[in-house]
C-alpha positions in Angstrom: -11.3 -12.9 20.7 -12.3 -15.2 23.5 -11.7 -18.8 22.5 -11.4 -21.3 25.2 -9.4 -24.5 25.1 -12.6 -26.4 25.1 -13.6 -24.8 21.8 -10.2 -25.6 20.3 -10.5 -29.2 21.5 -14.0 -29.5 20.0 -12.7 -28.1 16.7 -10.0 -30.7 16.7 -12.7 -33.3 17.0 -14.6 -31.9 14.1 -17.4 -30.4 16.1 -19.3 -28.1 13.6 -20.7 -25.8 16.4 -17.2 -25.2 17.7 -15.8 -24.5 14.2 -18.6 -22.1 13.5 -18.0 -20.4 16.9 -14.3 -20.0 16.0 -15.2 -18.7 12.6 -17.7 -16.1 13.9 -15.2 -14.9 16.5 -12.4 -14.4 14.0 -14.0 -13.6 10.6 -14.2 -9.8 11.1 -10.5 -9.5 11.8 -9.4 -12.0 9.1 -11.5 -10.2 6.5 -9.7 -7.0 7.2 -6.3 -8.8 7.0 -7.2 -10.4 3.7 -8.6 -7.2 2.2 -5.4 -5.4 3.1 -3.3 -7.8 1.1 -5.7 -8.4 -1.9 -6.3 -5.8 -4.5 -8.5 -8.1 -6.5 -12.3 -8.2 -6.3 -14.3 -9.3 -3.3 -14.7 -12.8 -4.7 -11.0 -13.4 -4.5 -11.2 -12.2 -0.8 -13.7 -15.0 -0.2 -11.5 -17.5 -1.9 -8.5 -16.5 0.2 -10.6 -16.6 3.4 -12.0 -20.0 2.5 -8.5 -21.3 1.8 -7.3 -19.7 5.1 -9.9 -21.4 7.2 -9.3 -24.7 5.6 -5.6 -24.4 6.5 -6.5 -23.2 10.0 -8.8 -26.1 10.8 -6.4 -28.6 9.2 -3.4 -27.4 11.1 -5.1 -26.4 14.4 -3.4 -29.4 16.0 -0.1 -27.6 15.5 -1.2 -24.5 17.3 0.7 -23.9 20.5 -0.8 -21.5 23.0 2.6 -21.1 24.7 3.9 -19.4 21.5 1.2 -16.8 21.1 -2.5 -16.0 20.8 -4.7 -18.0 18.6 -5.8 -14.9 16.6 -2.2 -14.0 15.9 -1.5 -17.6 14.7 -4.7 -17.4 12.5 -3.7 -14.0 11.1 -0.3 -15.4 10.1 -2.0 -18.2 8.2 -4.3 -15.7 6.5 -1.4 -13.4 5.5 0.6 -16.4 4.1 -2.4 -17.6 2.2 -2.9 -14.1 0.8 0.7 -13.7 -0.2 0.7 -17.1 -1.9 -2.6 -16.3 -3.7 -1.3 -12.8 -4.6 2.0 -14.1 -5.9 -0.1 -16.0 -8.4 -2.3 -13.0 -9.1 0.2 -10.2 -8.5 -2.0 -8.1 -6.3 -1.3 -6.4 -2.9 -3.2 -3.8 -0.9 -2.0 -1.5 1.8 -4.3 0.3 4.3 -2.2 3.4 4.7 -4.3 4.7 7.7 -2.7 2.1 9.9 0.9 2.8 8.9 2.3 4.9 11.8 5.9 4.4 10.7 5.8 6.8 7.8 7.3 9.9 9.4 8.0 13.0 7.2 5.3 12.0 4.7 2.5 14.5 4.2 -0.6 12.2 4.6 -3.0 15.0 4.0 -3.1 14.2 0.3 -3.8 10.6 1.2 -6.7 11.7 3.4 -8.2 13.7 0.5 -8.3 10.7 -1.9 -11.4 8.5 -1.9 -10.8 4.8 -1.5 -10.7 4.0 -5.2 -8.2 6.7 -5.9 -6.1 5.7 -2.9 -6.0 2.1 -4.1 -5.2 3.2 -7.7 -2.4 5.4 -6.3 -0.9 2.6 -4.2 -1.1 0.1 -7.0 1.6 2.1 -8.8 4.2 1.3 -6.1 6.6 -1.5 -7.0 5.1 -4.7 -5.6 8.1 -6.0 -3.7 8.4 -2.7 -1.8 4.6 -2.5 -1.2 4.5 -6.0 0.4 7.3 -5.1 2.9 5.7 -1.8 3.7 2.4 -3.5 4.5 4.0 -6.3 6.5 6.2 -3.9 8.5 4.0 -0.9 9.0 0.5 -2.4 9.1 1.1 -5.9 10.5 4.0 -5.0 12.7 6.3 -7.8 11.6 10.1 -7.4 12.2 12.6 -7.5 9.3 13.6 -10.9 10.5 10.0 -12.3 10.2 9.5 -10.6 6.9 12.7 -12.1 5.5 11.5 -15.6 6.5 8.0 -15.0 5.0 9.3 -13.7 1.7 12.5 -15.8 1.5 14.7 -12.6 1.3 17.5 -11.3 3.5 16.8 -9.0 6.4 18.9 -6.4 4.6 16.7 -6.7 1.5 13.6 -6.2 3.7 15.1 -3.0 5.2 16.1 -1.7 1.7 12.6 -2.4 0.4 11.0 -0.5 3.3 13.3 2.4 2.7 12.5 2.4 -1.0 8.8 2.3 -0.3 9.1 5.3 2.1 11.1 7.2 -0.6 8.5 6.3 -3.2 5.7 7.5 -1.0 7.5 10.7 -0.2 8.1 11.5 -3.8 4.8 10.4 -5.2 2.6 11.9 -2.5 4.2 15.3 -3.4 3.5 14.7 -7.1 -0.1 13.6 -6.4 -0.5 16.6 -4.1 0.6 18.9 -6.8 -1.7 17.2 -9.3 -4.7 17.5 -6.9 -3.9 21.1 -6.3 -3.9 21.8 -10.0 -7.2 20.0 -10.4 -8.8 22.0 -7.5 -7.6 25.3 -9.0 -9.1 24.3 -12.4 -12.4 23.4 -10.7 -12.5 26.8 -8.9 -11.9 28.6 -12.2 -14.8 26.6 -13.8 -17.2 27.7 -11.0 
């Protein structure tokens, strides 16, 4: 995302063109971030994005380029907005494809599931573990950052990540066995 200081300055002055430019440069990324955290319908994605952009434009004055990239700062706002929204709605979503930290888990079963089945499968994970898994694996936050975002200890964050890995390992095996049985039954029917 190539946002100049001039665009930021114009946004701070309420310039609609500059705000639209910032929006157009960031919307693709922020849609993905919000979708990852929201298991609700697409309308709720729009609500979260709208609320995120309101917060971004209202607090743009607080952005400090010396502390990081603008897109990272905006992503943090979108994640926090999603978490707050989802804590009210009790939804979370994990894009498992981006989770490189899940060693020793057979992802082949996850690759065979269509999106709807994958979402249904992940919805059965305990929410507190799911959130930490998403923040750690997908977003790349440290346990310290996660603990601050969720108001838990770093140790709790580590435990939840460990539990989510164990849950995935166990349930991927079970799902794989179920899928294998379904495929055998389909072969017999043909």
